[in-house]
C-alpha positions in Angstrom: 0.0 -0.1 0.1 3.0 2.2 0.9 4.4 1.5 -2.2 1.4 2.6 -4.3 1.2 5.6 -2.4 4.9 6.4 -3.1 4.3 5.8 -6.7 1.3 8.2 -7.0 3.4 10.9 -5.2 6.1 10.4 -7.5 3.9 10.7 -10.4 2.1 13.9 -9.1 5.4 15.4 -8.6 6.7 14.4 -12.0 3.5 15.9 -13.7 3.9 19.1 -11.6 7.4 19.4 -12.5 6.5 18.8 -16.3 3.6 21.7 -16.1 5.8 24.3 -14.5 8.7 23.2 -16.8 6.3 23.9 -19.6 5.1 27.1 -18.2 8.4 28.5 -18.0 9.5 27.5 -21.5 6.7 29.7 -22.8 7.7 32.9 -24.9 5.7 35.9 -25.0 7.0 37.7 -28.4 10.4 36.2 -27.6 10.8 37.1 -24.0 10.9 33.8 -21.6 7.9 33.8 -19.2 10.0 34.3 -15.9 11.4 37.3 -17.2 8.1 38.7 -18.7 6.7 38.2 -15.4 9.2 40.2 -13.8 8.6 43.0 -16.6 5.0 42.9 -15.6 5.7 43.1 -11.8 7.8 46.2 -12.7 5.4 47.9 -14.7 2.5 47.2 -12.3 4.7 48.5 -9.3 5.4 51.6 -11.4 1.8 52.2 -12.1 0.4 51.6 -8.9 3.0 53.7 -7.1 2.2 56.4 -9.4 5.5 56.6 -11.0 4.8 55.9 -14.7 6.7 58.6 -16.5 4.5 61.0 -18.5 6.8 60.7 -21.4 7.4 58.5 -24.4 9.2 56.1 -22.4 6.5 55.7 -19.9 3.8 55.1 -22.6 6.0 52.7 -24.8 6.7 50.4 -21.7 2.9 50.4 -20.6 1.7 49.7 -24.1 4.4 47.4 -25.4 4.1 45.1 -22.1 0.5 45.1 -21.9 -0.2 44.7 -25.5 2.1 41.7 -25.9 0.9 39.8 -23.1 -3.0 40.5 -23.7 -2.4 39.5 -27.4 -0.8 36.4 -26.2 -3.8 35.5 -23.8 -6.4 36.2 -26.7 -4.6 33.6 -29.1 -5.0 30.9 -26.4 -8.8 31.4 -25.7 -10.7 28.6 -27.5 -13.3 30.1 -30.0 -12.5 33.4 -29.4 -8.9 32.9 -31.1 -10.6 31.0 -34.1 -13.9 33.2 -34.9 -13.5 36.6 -32.7 -10.5 37.9 -33.8 -8.2 36.3 -31.3 -5.2 38.2 -30.1 -6.1 41.4 -31.8 -9.6 41.7 -30.6 -9.0 40.8 -27.1 -6.1 43.1 -26.6 -8.3 46.1 -27.9 -11.2 45.2 -25.6 -9.4 44.0 -22.3 -7.4 47.0 -22.5 -10.4 49.1 -22.9 -11.9 47.5 -20.0 -8.9 47.9 -17.9 -9.0 51.7 -18.4 -13.0 51.9 -18.2 -13.1 50.1 -14.8 -10.1 51.9 -13.2 -7.8 48.5 -13.3 -5.2 50.8 -14.9 -5.4 54.1 -12.9 -6.5 57.4 -14.3 -2.9 58.9 -14.7 -1.5 55.9 -16.5 -4.5 56.0 -18.8 -3.7 59.8 -19.5 0.0 59.0 -20.1 -1.3 56.1 -22.9 -4.0 58.5 -24.2 -1.7 61.6 -24.6 0.9 59.3 -26.4 -1.5 57.9 -28.7 -3.8 60.9 -29.4 -1.5 63.8 -29.1 2.2 62.8 -29.6 1.9 61.3 -32.9 2.6 57.5 -31.9 -0.2 56.4 -34.4 1.1 58.8 -37.2 4.4 57.3 -36.6 3.2 53.8 -36.8 0.8 54.4 -39.9 3.7 56.4 -41.8 5.6 53.2 -41.6 2.9 50.9 -42.5 1.9 52.9 -45.8 5.4 53.6 -47.2 6.6 50.0 -46.7 3.3 48.3 -48.0 3.1 50.3 -51.0 7.0 50.2 -52.0 6.8 46.6 -51.0 4.1 45.9 -53.6 4.6 44.8 -57.1 4.1 47.8 -59.3 1.9 46.3 -61.9 -0.4 44.8 -59.1 -0.7 48.1 -57.4 -1.9 50.1 -60.4 -4.3 47.6 -61.5 -5.6 46.8 -58.0 -6.2 50.4 -57.4 -8.0 51.2 -60.4 -10.5 48.5 -59.5 -10.5 49.1 -55.8 -11.7 52.7 -55.6 -15.1 52.3 -57.4 -15.8 49.2 -55.3 -15.2 51.2 -52.0 -17.4 54.2 -53.2 -20.2 52.0 -54.6 -20.5 50.1 -51.5 -20.6 53.3 -49.2 -23.5 54.7 -51.4 -25.4 51.6 -50.9 -24.9 51.3 -47.3 -25.7 54.8 -46.9 -29.3 54.4 -48.5 -29.8 50.8 -46.7 -29.3 52.4 -43.1 -31.7 55.4 -44.1 -34.3 53.0 -45.4 -33.8 50.8 -42.4 -34.3 53.8 -40.4 -37.6 54.6 -41.9 -38.7 50.9 -41.2 -38.1 51.2 -37.5 -39.4 54.6 -37.0 -35.9 56.4 -36.6 -36.4 58.2 -39.5 -34.3 58.3 -42.9 -32.4 61.7 -42.1 -31.7 61.1 -38.4 -30.5 57.6 -39.4 -28.1 58.6 -42.0 -26.7 61.8 -40.3 -26.1 60.3 -36.8 -25.3 56.4 -37.7 -24.4 56.1 -41.2 -22.2 58.9 -42.0 -20.1 59.1 -38.8 -19.3 55.3 -39.4 -18.3 55.9 -42.6 -16.3 59.2 -41.8 -13.0 57.8 -41.2 -12.8 57.9 -37.5 -12.7 60.4 -34.8 -9.9 63.2 -35.6 -10.5 63.1 -39.3 -14.3 62.1 -39.4 -16.2 62.6 -36.1 -14.6 66.0 -35.1 -15.0 67.8 -38.3 -18.6 66.3 -38.6 -19.4 67.6 -35.1 -18.3 71.0 -36.4 -20.5 70.9 -39.8 -23.4 69.5 -37.6 -23.0 72.3 -34.8 -22.6 75.1 -37.3 -25.8 74.3 -39.4 -28.0 73.3 -36.2 -26.6 76.1 -34.1 -25.3 74.0 -31.3 -21.9 73.6 -29.8 -19.7 70.9 -31.4 -19.2 69.3 -28.0 -23.2 68.5 -27.9 -22.6 66.9 -31.7 -19.5 64.6 -30.7 -21.4 63.0 -27.9 -24.0 62.0 -30.4 -21.8 60.9 -33.0 -18.7 59.1 -31.3 -21.1 56.0 -30.3 -21.9 55.3 -34.0 -18.3 55.4 -34.9 -17.1 53.3 -31.9 -20.0 50.7 -32.4 -19.3 50.4 -36.2 -15.7 49.7 -35.4 -16.3 47.2 -32.8 -18.5 45.1 -35.3 -16.0 45.8 -38.3 -13.1 44.4 -36.3 -15.3 41.2 -35.1 -16.6 40.7 -38.9 -13.2 40.8 -40.4 -12.0 38.1 -38.3 -15.3 36.0 -39.0 -14.9 36.6 -42.6 -11.4 35.8 -42.6 -11.7 32.7 -40.8 -14.7 31.7 -42.9 -12.5 32.4 -46.3 -10.4 29.6 -45.1 -13.2 27.2 -46.2 -13.6 28.9 -49.7 -10.3 29.3 -51.2 -12.0 30.5 -54.7 -13.1 33.7 -53.0 -9.9 34.0 -50.8 -6.9 36.0 -51.9 -4.9 35.2 -48.7 -4.0 38.7 -48.3 -4.0 39.5 -52.3 -6.6 41.8 -53.6 -7.0 40.4 -57.1 -6.2 37.4 -59.1 -2.7 38.1 -60.9 0.4 36.6 -62.1 1.6 34.6 -59.2 5.0 36.4 -60.0 3.7 39.5 -58.9 2.3 38.3 -55.7 5.3 36.9 -54.3 6.6 38.7 -51.1 9.6 40.8 -51.7 12.6 39.4 -49.9 14.8 41.9 -48.0 18.0 41.5 -46.1 17.7 43.0 -42.8 20.4 45.9 -42.5 20.6 47.9 -39.5 21.6 51.0 -41.5 18.8 50.4 -44.0 16.5 50.6 -40.8 17.7 54.1 -40.2 17.2 54.9 -43.9 13.6 53.5 -44.0 12.6 55.7 -40.8 13.9 58.7 -42.4 12.1 58.0 -45.6 8.6 57.3 -43.7 9.1 60.3 -41.7 9.9 62.7 -44.8 6.9 61.2 -46.5 4.8 62.3 -43.6 6.3 65.6 -43.4 5.8 66.4 -47.1 2.2 65.2 -46.6 1.8 67.5 -43.7 2.8 70.4 -45.9 0.2 69.5 -48.6 -2.4 69.1 -46.0 -1.6 72.8 -44.7 -2.6 73.9 -48.0 -5.7 71.6 -48.4 -6.9 70.9 -44.9 -9.9 68.9 -46.1 -7.6 66.3 -47.4 -6.3 64.1 -44.5 -2.7 63.8 -44.1 -2.8 60.0 -44.7 -4.2 60.5 -48.0 -1.5 62.5 -49.2 1.1 59.9 -47.8 -0.5 57.3 -50.0 -0.8 59.7 -53.1 2.8 60.4 -52.6 4.1 57.2 -51.8 1.8 55.8 -54.7 3.3 58.2 -57.3 6.9 57.1 -56.2 6.1 53.5 -56.6 4.3 54.0 -59.9 7.0 56.0 -61.4 9.7 53.9 -60.3 11.6 57.2 -59.0 13.1 55.5 -56.0 16.1 52.9 -56.4 15.6 49.6 -55.0 18.0 50.3 -51.9 15.3 52.8 -50.9 12.3 50.8 -51.4 13.9 48.2 -49.4 14.7 50.4 -46.6 11.2 51.4 -46.3 10.1 47.8 -46.2 12.6 46.7 -43.5 11.5 49.7 -41.4 8.0 48.4 -42.0 8.5 45.0 -41.1 10.3 45.7 -37.6 7.9 48.3 -36.7 4.7 46.2 -37.6 6.5 43.1 -36.0 7.1 45.0 -32.5 4.5 47.6 -32.1 1.3 46.2 -33.7 0.4 45.0 -30.3 1.1 48.3 -28.5 -1.0 50.3 -31.1 -3.9 47.7 -30.5 -3.7 48.4 -26.7 -3.4 51.9 -27.2 -6.5 51.9 -29.3 -8.3 50.3 -26.6 -7.2 52.4 -23.8 -7.2 55.8 -25.7 -10.0 55.6 -28.2 -12.7 53.0 -27.2 -15.1 54.3 -24.4 -17.1 51.4 -23.4 -19.2 53.2 -21.0 -20.3 55.7 -23.6 -20.9 52.9 -26.1 -23.1 51.0 -23.6 -25.1 54.1 -23.1 -26.0 54.4 -26.8 -27.1 50.8 -27.3 -30.8 51.1 -27.7 -32.2 48.3 -30.1 -32.8 50.6 -32.8 -29.1 51.9 -32.7 -27.9 48.2 -32.7 -30.0 47.4 -35.8 -28.8 50.6 -37.6 -25.1 49.7 -37.0 -25.4 46.1 -37.9 -27.5 46.9 -41.0 -24.4 49.4 -42.0 -22.0 46.2 -41.3 -23.9 43.7 -43.1 -24.9 45.8 -46.2 -21.1 47.1 -46.8 -19.8 43.7 -46.4 -22.4 42.1 -48.9 -22.0 45.1 -51.4 -18.4 45.1 -51.3 -18.2 41.1 -52.0 -20.5 41.4 -54.9 -19.3 44.8 -56.4 -15.8 43.5 -55.7 -16.5 40.3 -57.7 -17.6 42.4 -60.7 -14.5 44.1 -60.9 -12.4 41.2 -60.4 -11.4 41.4 -56.7 -11.3 38.4 -54.5 -14.5 38.5 -52.1 -13.0 38.1 -48.8 -10.3 41.0 -49.5 -12.9 43.3 -51.1 -15.4 42.6 -47.9 -12.4 43.6 -45.5 -10.7 46.4 -47.2 -13.2 48.3 -49.4 -16.3 47.2 -46.8 -15.1 46.9 -43.2 -12.4 49.2 -43.2 -14.8 51.8 -44.3 -16.8 51.1 -41.2 -13.9 51.4 -38.9 -12.2 54.4 -37.1 -9.7 55.7 -39.6 -6.4 54.6 -39.3 -6.5 52.9 -35.9 -9.7 51.2 -36.9 -7.8 49.8 -40.3 -5.0 48.6 -38.1 -7.5 46.5 -35.7 -9.3 45.3 -38.6 -6.8 44.1 -40.6 -4.9 42.6 -37.6 -7.9 40.8 -36.6 -8.1 39.4 -40.4 -4.5 39.0 -40.6 -4.2 41.1 -43.7 -2.0 44.1 -42.5 -0.2 44.0 -45.9 -3.4 45.6 -47.4 -3.2 48.9 -45.4 -2.6 51.0 -48.6 -5.9 50.1 -49.7 -7.7 50.4 -46.5 -6.3 53.6 -46.1 -7.3 54.6 -49.4 -10.9 53.8 -49.4 -11.1 55.0 -46.0 -9.5 58.5 -46.4 -10.8 59.4 -49.6 -14.2 58.2 -48.9 -14.2 60.1 -45.4 -13.2 63.1 -47.2 -16.3 62.9 -49.6 -18.6 61.9 -46.6 -17.8 65.4 -45.0 -18.7 67.2 -48.2 -21.8 65.3 -48.7 -22.7 65.6 -44.7 -22.5 69.6 -45.2 -25.0 69.5 -48.1 -27.4 66.9 -46.5 -27.4 68.2 -42.8 -29.2 71.4 -44.5 -32.0 69.3 -45.6 -32.4 66.3 -43.3 -31.8 67.6 -40.0 
């Protein structure tokens, strides 16, 4: 009897040691679990002692350490990791919940929010993303796909506008109110480039402070963004079962030679060159934006980099430099960006207060309509349905640049950022013009 007991104890000990060994062998973004736990403890102590520096250093530590661990957890949750966006979606919502419910103290939230919204962190990330993704594409593919993509995006947005309005009439919300306060803010291109100028337009015509308008417009933008992220993850997952409709990150069917990923050799010097190029593109876009404020800076970046690629004006060395910078930034900072979106831009309390059944029906109508429309129209224009839904459809129901990152990350199609931004920014600019005209007749 004693021997049996000893054997059982030995087996239990071996199982326990094996589980412990397995746990400590886990790596989160290349960092071993023991060291990562130490980093988390240091971060937690710094935050709760209110010693987190209100600088780029404090913000990056918070977002990188938190973002990587939340992404890791989300990738391990069954069902969630397969059908609801996994690490990307979990990272956004978990960080938003931690900020909303005070798990992350207000002063730490302020550090992260200021870094994301006011100090250009997203501009830095998106500049790297756009320059590297466009310069890394095959020139023929870029030109052919762009000519087909833009009409698909615009036509899908027009159809969605009328669908939301008609649904509003059916449920007693009214055509005018539904399109002005749900459809247009969802498709306006985010908060800074969409909701803020939209609130000024509405406020001017209606004789109300812009602040009053913002509180009515942000819930639609946020809710559309949330559903777009989840829908993108579902579409990408379902697309795996239908290879005929799935371009695996390529927008249209073309010679396989054009779709091969461009191989570049990592070079530390070129990383710096790529950073200078991306930031120079951004500065040049800022100059153009100062003369034409209604066209967003991101739209000008796309146009400038597109012209450079289409004309082959840049030597291969500089294109490779931009690609290297893009790859290093995306690999190391995407999870931080997702955490930043959750902490700084997704207010769960505000979102919850807006969730009337009519509001939910209208937002769902927008998501479903733009998905179906972009799939059908995309097919007519020769685009893969899955990629068309995600870029021409769902990215135009997201919160601008940050929303595009979240949608593409959830669907594992970050290489399509140029097209997502193209539709989002050009479409968003048109929305503002249309809104300025319609608010005078539909308020």
